[in-house]
C-alpha positions as CSV (number, residue, x, y, z in Angstrom):
1,M,3.4,36.0,-16.2
2,E,0.7,35.3,-18.7
3,N,-2.3,37.7,-18.8
4,S,-0.4,40.5,-16.9
5,A,-1.6,43.3,-19.2
6,E,-5.2,42.0,-18.9
7,I,-5.0,41.7,-15.1
8,I,-3.7,45.3,-14.8
9,R,-6.4,46.5,-17.2
10,D,-9.2,44.9,-15.2
11,I,-8.0,45.9,-11.8
12,S,-7.8,49.5,-13.1
13,G,-11.3,49.1,-14.7
14,I,-13.0,47.9,-11.6
15,V,-11.2,50.4,-9.3
16,K,-12.7,53.2,-11.4
17,I,-16.1,52.3,-9.9
18,D,-16.9,53.9,-6.6
19,S,-18.5,51.0,-4.9
20,S,-18.7,52.4,-1.4
21,E,-22.1,51.8,0.1
22,S,-24.8,54.3,-1.0
23,E,-28.6,54.5,-1.0
24,P,-30.2,51.2,-2.1
25,V,-32.2,51.1,-5.3
26,S,-34.1,48.3,-7.1
27,G,-31.6,45.5,-7.9
28,A,-28.8,47.3,-6.0
29,P,-29.3,46.8,-2.2
30,F,-26.0,48.5,-1.4
31,G,-26.2,51.3,-4.1
32,R,-25.5,51.7,-7.8
33,G,-21.7,51.6,-7.3
34,A,-21.6,48.2,-5.7
35,R,-24.0,46.9,-8.3
36,S,-21.8,48.2,-11.1
37,A,-18.7,46.5,-9.6
38,L,-20.6,43.2,-9.3
39,N,-21.7,43.5,-12.9
40,Y,-18.2,44.2,-14.0
41,F,-16.8,41.2,-12.1
42,L,-19.5,38.7,-13.3
43,A,-19.3,39.9,-16.9
44,L,-15.5,39.4,-16.8
45,A,-15.9,35.9,-15.5
46,Q,-18.6,35.1,-18.1
47,S,-16.2,36.3,-20.8
48,M,-13.7,33.7,-19.5
49,G,-16.2,30.9,-19.9
50,F,-17.2,30.5,-16.3
51,E,-20.6,29.7,-14.9
52,T,-21.8,32.7,-12.9
53,H,-24.7,33.5,-10.6
54,D,-26.1,36.9,-9.5
55,I,-27.5,36.6,-6.0
56,D,-29.9,39.5,-6.3
57,G,-27.2,42.1,-6.2
58,Y,-26.1,41.2,-2.7
59,A,-23.3,39.0,-4.0
60,G,-22.2,36.9,-7.0
61,E,-20.5,33.6,-7.6
62,V,-18.2,32.2,-10.2
63,V,-18.3,28.4,-10.3
64,F,-15.7,25.9,-11.7
65,G,-15.6,22.1,-11.3
66,E,-17.6,19.5,-9.4
67,G,-17.5,17.8,-6.0
68,E,-17.1,19.0,-2.5
69,E,-17.3,22.8,-2.5
70,F,-14.3,25.1,-1.8
71,A,-14.8,28.9,-1.4
72,V,-12.7,31.9,-2.3
73,L,-14.4,34.8,-0.6
74,V,-13.7,38.3,-2.0
75,H,-15.5,41.6,-1.7
76,L,-16.1,44.3,-4.3
77,D,-17.3,47.1,-2.0
78,V,-14.8,49.7,-0.6
79,V,-14.7,52.2,2.2
80,P,-15.1,55.8,1.2
81,A,-12.1,57.5,-0.3
82,G,-11.6,60.0,2.5
83,G,-9.2,62.9,2.2
84,G,-5.5,63.4,1.6
85,W,-5.2,61.8,-1.8
86,T,-2.6,62.9,-4.4
87,H,-4.1,60.5,-7.0
88,D,-7.7,60.2,-8.1
89,P,-9.1,57.5,-5.7
90,F,-11.4,56.2,-8.4
91,G,-9.1,56.9,-11.4
92,G,-7.6,53.5,-11.7
93,E,-4.4,55.2,-12.6
94,V,-1.8,52.8,-14.1
95,D,1.6,54.2,-13.2
96,S,4.1,52.3,-15.5
97,A,7.1,54.2,-14.1
98,M,6.4,53.2,-10.5
99,R,4.9,49.9,-11.6
100,R,1.7,50.3,-9.6
101,I,-2.0,51.0,-9.9
102,W,-3.4,53.7,-7.7
103,G,-7.0,53.8,-6.3
104,R,-9.4,52.8,-3.6
105,G,-9.8,49.0,-3.6
106,T,-6.5,48.1,-5.4
107,M,-5.5,46.1,-2.3
108,D,-8.8,45.9,-0.4
109,D,-10.2,43.9,-2.1
110,K,-10.8,44.4,-5.8
111,G,-7.2,43.8,-6.8
112,P,-7.0,40.4,-5.1
113,A,-10.5,39.5,-6.5
114,I,-9.4,40.1,-10.1
115,I,-6.1,38.3,-9.5
116,V,-7.8,35.2,-8.1
117,L,-10.2,35.2,-11.1
118,Y,-7.4,35.3,-13.6
119,A,-5.5,32.5,-11.6
120,L,-8.6,30.3,-11.9
121,K,-8.9,31.1,-15.6
122,A,-5.3,30.1,-16.2
123,L,-5.9,26.8,-14.5
124,K,-9.1,26.2,-16.6
125,D,-7.3,27.1,-19.8
126,G,-4.4,24.9,-18.9
127,G,-6.7,21.8,-18.6
128,F,-6.8,21.6,-14.8
129,V,-9.8,19.6,-13.6
130,P,-10.3,20.1,-9.8
131,K,-11.8,17.4,-7.7
132,R,-13.8,20.0,-5.8
133,K,-16.3,22.7,-6.9
134,I,-14.5,26.0,-6.6
135,K,-16.8,29.0,-5.9
136,I,-15.4,32.5,-6.0
137,I,-18.0,34.3,-4.0
138,A,-18.0,38.1,-4.4
139,G,-19.8,40.2,-1.7
140,C,-20.8,43.8,-1.9
141,N,-21.2,44.8,1.8
142,E,-18.1,43.6,3.6
143,E,-17.0,47.0,4.7
144,S,-20.2,48.0,6.3
145,G,-22.2,45.2,7.7
146,W,-21.9,41.8,6.0
147,G,-25.5,41.9,4.8
148,C,-24.2,40.3,1.6
149,I,-23.0,37.2,3.3
150,E,-26.1,36.9,5.4
151,Y,-28.3,37.1,2.3
152,Y,-26.0,34.6,0.4
153,K,-26.3,32.0,3.2
154,K,-30.1,32.2,3.0
155,H,-30.3,32.1,-0.8
156,A,-27.3,30.0,-1.9
157,H,-25.0,27.4,-0.4
158,L,-21.9,28.6,1.5
159,P,-19.1,26.0,1.5
160,E,-17.6,24.9,4.8
161,E,-14.0,25.5,3.8
162,G,-12.2,28.2,1.9
163,I,-9.9,31.2,1.9
164,S,-10.3,35.0,1.7
165,P,-7.6,36.9,0.0
166,D,-8.2,40.0,2.1
167,A,-5.6,40.2,4.8
168,D,-2.0,39.0,5.2
169,F,0.4,36.4,4.1
170,P,1.7,33.8,4.9
171,V,-1.8,32.7,6.3
172,I,-4.1,33.9,9.0
173,Y,-5.2,31.2,11.6
174,A,-6.9,33.7,14.0
175,E,-8.8,37.0,13.8
176,K,-9.8,39.1,16.8
177,G,-13.4,39.5,17.7
178,I,-15.1,42.7,16.6
179,L,-17.5,45.0,18.3
180,Q,-18.7,48.3,16.8
181,L,-20.4,50.2,19.6
182,K,-22.3,53.5,19.6
183,L,-21.5,55.2,22.9
184,K,-23.6,58.0,24.4
185,F,-22.1,60.7,26.6
186,A,-23.8,63.7,28.4
187,A,-21.8,66.9,27.7
188,E,-22.6,70.4,28.9
189,G,-21.8,73.5,26.8
190,N,-22.6,75.4,23.7
191,F,-20.9,73.2,21.1
192,T,-21.3,71.0,18.0
193,V,-18.9,68.3,16.8
194,R,-18.9,66.0,13.8
195,G,-16.2,63.7,12.3
196,G,-15.5,60.3,10.8
197,E,-17.0,58.4,7.8
198,R,-17.1,54.7,8.8
199,P,-16.7,52.8,12.1
200,N,-13.8,50.8,10.7
201,M,-11.8,53.9,9.4
202,V,-9.7,56.1,11.8
203,C,-11.2,59.5,11.6
204,D,-9.1,61.9,9.5
205,L,-11.3,65.0,9.7
206,C,-13.3,66.4,12.6
207,T,-15.1,69.8,12.8
208,A,-15.9,71.3,16.2
209,V,-17.6,74.6,17.1
210,K,-17.6,76.0,20.6
211,D,-19.2,79.3,21.6
212,G,-19.2,80.4,18.0
213,E,-15.5,79.5,17.3
214,K,-15.1,76.8,14.6
215,K,-12.0,74.6,14.2
216,I,-11.2,71.9,11.8
217,F,-8.9,69.1,12.9
218,R,-7.1,66.8,10.5
219,G,-5.6,63.4,11.1
220,K,-4.5,60.4,9.1
221,S,-6.9,57.6,8.2
222,A,-6.0,53.9,8.8
223,H,-7.9,50.6,9.1
224,G,-9.9,50.4,12.3
225,S,-8.0,47.2,13.3
226,T,-4.7,49.1,13.2
227,P,-5.5,52.5,14.7
228,E,-1.9,53.0,15.7
229,Q,-1.1,53.5,12.0
230,G,-3.4,56.5,11.8
231,V,-3.8,59.8,13.6
232,N,-7.3,60.3,15.0
233,A,-8.8,63.8,14.5
234,I,-11.4,63.3,17.2
235,E,-8.9,63.5,20.1
236,P,-7.8,67.1,19.6
237,A,-11.4,68.1,18.9
238,L,-12.4,66.8,22.3
239,E,-9.5,68.7,23.9
240,F,-10.6,71.9,22.1
241,L,-14.2,71.4,23.4
242,G,-12.8,70.8,27.0
243,L,-14.5,67.4,27.1
244,N,-11.6,65.8,29.0
245,Y,-13.7,63.1,30.7
246,V,-14.8,61.8,27.3
247,K,-11.3,62.1,25.9
248,E,-9.8,60.1,28.8
249,L,-12.3,57.3,28.4
250,L,-11.9,57.1,24.6
251,F,-8.2,57.8,24.1
252,D,-6.4,57.3,27.5
253,N,-7.5,53.7,28.2
254,G,-10.2,55.0,30.5
255,F,-12.1,51.7,30.3
256,G,-9.0,49.7,31.3
257,L,-9.2,47.5,28.2
258,C,-6.2,48.3,26.1
259,N,-3.7,46.2,28.0
260,L,-5.7,43.0,27.5
261,C,-3.7,40.6,25.3
262,D,-3.2,37.1,24.1
263,E,-1.3,35.4,21.3
264,T,-3.6,37.1,18.7
265,G,-2.5,40.6,20.0
266,K,-3.7,43.4,22.2
267,L,-7.2,44.8,22.3
268,T,-7.6,47.9,20.2
269,F,-10.2,50.6,20.9
270,S,-10.7,53.1,18.1
271,P,-13.3,55.9,18.3
272,N,-13.9,56.6,14.6
273,V,-17.2,58.5,14.2
274,I,-18.5,61.4,16.4
275,E,-21.6,63.6,16.3
276,G,-22.8,65.8,19.1
277,G,-24.3,69.0,20.4
278,K,-27.2,70.2,22.7
279,G,-25.9,68.3,25.7
280,V,-25.1,64.9,24.1
281,I,-22.4,63.2,22.1
282,H,-22.6,60.0,20.2
283,V,-19.3,58.2,19.4
284,T,-19.0,55.0,17.3
285,A,-16.0,53.0,18.4
286,D,-14.4,50.0,16.7
287,V,-13.2,47.4,19.2
288,R,-11.0,44.4,18.3
289,Y,-10.6,42.1,21.2
290,P,-8.2,39.1,21.5
291,A,-9.6,35.9,19.9
292,T,-9.5,33.9,23.2
293,M,-11.4,36.6,25.1
294,S,-15.2,37.0,25.5
295,R,-17.1,40.0,24.2
296,Q,-18.6,40.3,27.7
297,T,-15.2,41.5,29.0
298,V,-15.6,44.6,26.8
299,L,-19.2,45.2,27.7
300,D,-18.5,44.7,31.5
301,A,-15.9,47.5,31.3
302,L,-18.4,49.9,29.7
303,N,-21.1,48.9,32.3
304,K,-18.6,49.6,35.1
305,K,-18.3,53.2,33.9
306,S,-22.1,53.5,33.4
307,V,-21.7,54.4,29.8
308,E,-24.8,53.9,27.6
309,Y,-24.1,51.9,24.4
310,E,-25.7,50.2,21.5
311,I,-24.1,47.3,19.6
312,L,-24.2,48.3,15.9
313,H,-22.2,45.3,14.6
314,E,-20.3,42.3,16.0
315,Q,-18.4,39.4,14.7
316,A,-17.2,36.5,16.9
317,P,-13.4,35.8,16.7
318,L,-12.0,33.3,14.2
319,Y,-9.6,30.7,15.6
320,I,-8.7,27.5,13.7
321,D,-6.0,24.9,14.1
322,K,-2.7,26.4,12.9
323,N,-1.4,22.9,12.4
324,G,-4.4,21.8,10.4
325,K,-4.3,20.9,6.7
326,L,-5.8,24.1,5.4
327,V,-3.4,26.4,7.3
328,Q,-0.3,24.3,6.7
329,T,-1.0,23.9,3.0
330,L,-1.4,27.6,2.5
331,C,1.7,28.4,4.6
332,S,3.8,25.9,2.6
333,V,2.5,27.4,-0.7
334,Y,3.5,30.9,0.3
335,N,6.9,29.8,1.5
336,E,7.5,27.7,-1.7
337,V,6.7,30.6,-4.0
338,T,8.6,33.3,-2.1
339,G,11.5,31.2,-0.7
340,R,10.7,32.3,2.8
341,N,10.2,30.4,6.0
342,C,7.2,32.0,7.6
343,S,4.7,30.7,10.2
344,P,0.9,31.3,10.5
345,V,-0.1,34.6,12.1
346,A,-3.1,36.2,13.8
347,I,-4.6,39.6,13.0
348,G,-7.0,42.2,14.3
349,G,-8.8,42.6,11.0
350,G,-12.0,40.7,10.3
351,T,-12.4,38.9,7.0
352,Y,-15.0,36.7,5.3
353,A,-13.0,33.7,6.4
354,R,-14.8,33.8,9.7
355,A,-18.1,33.1,7.8
356,L,-16.8,29.6,7.1
357,K,-16.6,26.6,9.3
358,N,-12.9,26.2,8.3
359,G,-11.7,29.4,6.7
360,A,-8.4,31.2,6.6
361,A,-7.4,34.7,5.2
362,F,-4.6,34.5,2.8
363,G,-2.8,37.6,1.6
364,P,-2.3,40.0,-0.1
365,E,-0.2,42.1,2.4
366,E,3.2,40.9,3.7
367,A,5.2,41.8,6.8
368,G,7.5,44.7,6.4
369,E,5.7,46.4,3.5
370,E,3.8,49.7,3.6
371,S,0.1,49.3,4.1
372,T,-2.2,51.8,2.4
373,I,-5.5,49.9,3.1
374,H,-8.2,52.3,4.2
375,Q,-5.7,55.2,3.7
376,P,-5.1,57.9,1.1
377,D,-3.2,56.8,-2.1
378,E,-4.0,53.1,-1.8
379,Y,-2.1,51.2,-4.5
380,I,-1.0,47.7,-5.6
381,T,2.3,47.1,-7.3
382,F,2.9,45.1,-10.5
383,D,5.2,42.9,-8.5
384,K,2.5,42.2,-5.9
385,I,0.1,41.3,-8.7
386,E,2.6,38.8,-10.2
387,K,3.4,37.3,-6.8
388,C,-0.2,36.9,-5.7
389,Y,-1.1,35.4,-9.1
390,E,1.5,32.6,-8.6
391,I,0.5,32.0,-5.0
392,Y,-3.2,31.8,-5.6
393,K,-2.9,29.6,-8.6
394,L,-0.7,27.1,-6.7
395,A,-3.0,27.2,-3.6
396,L,-6.0,26.4,-5.7
397,V,-4.3,23.4,-7.2
398,R,-3.0,22.1,-3.9
399,L,-6.4,22.5,-2.1
400,T,-8.7,21.2,-4.8
401,S,-6.7,18.4,-6.5
């Protein structure tokens, strides 16, 4: 593969930047880290000879070609590192023996962003002239609110069709709806409790104090859309505090929602952030509901239990024609490069694809492989880089020729 050393170098380089959301400053609406990652990405694209635009630090775009627009939506922000790492989460460590790069963002989503950029460079350098204007749009707030995309839509032009290399292969035709809810519970007793870093990360550390006794509970982080892959530290903390009613509602399907299912999968309910004391507890839960369901089904279940809640963030489901040209082209590209015979799938994760009128998430994860997204010791392998490079390069040709 051409440019392999350069791709590895630049994935490592951008991973060294902690681009998790921090306090906004002038020119950096999501913090200095996200701003630095955007600067890195746009400078790299400029060095390749691409036209670039900085959308006021909220997002950036790399433009190639003319005609009807086609988007590749990536994000440069990351979730916080969390605990449990055996490698520096922002070290960008290149492990030649294991043929991988370690660090937060290697798979979600800095690695794929760099790979797509290099795939487009190879096409440009090879003389490819697309019949569509390809726009790689890099957001800086995907993990905590999508303010980047909302700003971009107001200050630039978002294409109607495109892909987001921020999920799974062979191609995603449907994504569950998302509700992030802040729930309020009354709770008697002399206690304090605090745990969790982000609504879309399973809580891996929770501290609880009851009648002067302090305990620290540790779990395992995972993506909020796949809470079964993690171990939530909030549950044993609630047991320690004797808050069984709250525990039953949050972890024992007390709302009666977790058996709801359609072709896009079962509803997941993941309480990921908790803070409480002085008679009240606030819990932020990440809910992913089946794509053919209504959000009101979730809210009705909460109302039935008379639980106070606030909607912090929501995204409607994505559901596009699995037999349409976009999905079928992407699926055939994946199968052609890999020699497999896979069919389009649905996921619980939420990607930028749902910002488009006709959008599909496309890689980088594959069925059967270990996922470290939103977990300690996130990594991308050299083999994954090479495979994604060939897939994305061919997909861009097929969809823009």
